[in-house]
N, C-alpha and C positions, 0 to 999 in steps of 0.2 A: 357654469358658475351660476349661483343663485343670487337674486337681488336681495338687498338689505331689507326691503319691506316683507319679502317672503320669509326671511329668517325671523323677523319680529313677530309675524303672525303664527310662527311655528309650523310652517308648511312642511310636508314630508320631504325629507332629504336635507334639511337645514344643517343637521349635525354632520352629514356626510359630505357637505360642500367643502369642509376643511381638510378632508383626507386626500392623499395622493392616490393615483390609480392603483399603485401596488398595494397600498393599505386597504383600499376598497375591496380588492380581490381577496386579500387575506381575511377581511371581516366577513366575507361571504363564504368562507371555508372552501375556496377554490384553490387547489394547488396544481403546480405544473410538474409532471413527472415524465418518464419515458413514453407513457401512453397518451400524453396530452394533458388537458385540464381535467381535473377530477376532484371528487370529494371522498374522503374516507370515513366510514362509520366504524367506531370502536364500540363493541357491545359486551355487556355482562349478562349472562343468561343463567337461569337456575338449572337444576338437574333434569328438568323436563324440556328444556329448550325454550322456555318462555323468557322474553326480554325483561331485564331488571333495570338496566341503565344504558343509555346511548350517549356517546360523545362524538361530535362531528369535528373533523379537522380537514385541512388541505391534504391532497393526495401524497405530498412529499414527506409528511410527518411519519416518523418511525413508530411502529406499534408500541415499542417499549417506553416511549415518552408518556403515553396515556395509561400505562398499567396501574400505577398507584392512584391517580385520580378516579379510575373506574372502581377501585376497591374501597376507597375512602368512605367512611360512614356505615359500613356493613360489619356485622359481628362475624369474624372469621374463626372464632374459637372452636376448634374441633372440626371445622369444615375443610374439605379438600378444595384447593384452587387449581383448576386445570388450565393449561395454556400451552401454546406452541413454543418453539425454541426462541422466538423473538422476545418472549417475556422472561427469559432466563438471565436478566441482569441482576447485579448485586443489590441495587436499590429495591427492586420488586421482591426479590427473595427475602431480604431482611425485613421488609414491611410485612410480608405474609407471616413469617416466623415470629416476629415480635408481637403480632396480634393473635397468636395461637393457631394459625391456620396450618394445614398440611400442604406442602408443596408437591404438586404432581406436574412438574414442568421438566422435560428432558433437557440435559445440557447440550450446548452446541458442540460440534465435533472438534472445534479448536479451543475449547475451554481448558484453562490451565489446571484448575482444581475441580474436576467433575463431581457431581453429587449423584446419589442413587435416585432412581425414579421408578415408581410402580407402573410399569408399562401395561399391566392388566387393567389398572384403573384408568390409565391414560387413554385407552381405547374409547372411553366414554366421551371424549372431546368432540366426537362427531356431532353431538347435539348442537354445538355452536355452528358448525358448518350447515347443519339442517336448518337452523334459524335463518342464516343468511340466504339459503336457498328459498325458504318461504318468503323472506322479505323481497327477494328479487322477482317473485311472481307479480309484484306490484310494479308495473312497467315504469310508472312515474318515479319510483325510487331507484330502480335499476339504471335508468338513463339520465336522471336529474334534468327534467325539463324546466324546472323552476330557476329563475335568475336569482331570486332572493333566498338567502340561507334560512330565514324564518319560515318561509313557505315550504321549503324542502324539509325542514325539521318537523313542521306541523304534519305534513303528510306521512313522514316516516313514523312519527308517533301514532298516527291514525292506523297505519299498517300494522304496527305492533299491537294495538288494541284488537285489531281483527285477528291477528295470530293468537292472542290470548283467548279470544272467543271461540276459535275453531277447534 
């Protein structure tokens, strides 16, 4: 707990003093899943595998929850959007189609109304996996040594700049 005088002076942590421990962990993008405590990086990359946008969440957050926020603000008209089966939700598919994008996401095996997927084009999704492989070469990102989310995000963005330059 922080003293009242420290809060008045604007000392670091004054706003965090009012959060519960669970809220503090969530604010730091630390989630608890089967593998333990971790952070998930959701990425949007271009056709060459260069990062365009990163979103950080706790490890328990499903990929489909961050699909639309990743794509918001980009012109999808005539562009193919590739993703794995986790992104095959109705919300994401309607967002892509309503913005003029081409869906290259295979349906899940248990989908009631499956759609066609260009599997030849889908093979290019490996550039996303290659981006994450390059990102994991930076050990500080792969293991998350940082306690604060802001420091972890800053280094992840710095690693993305290095990937752009290489």
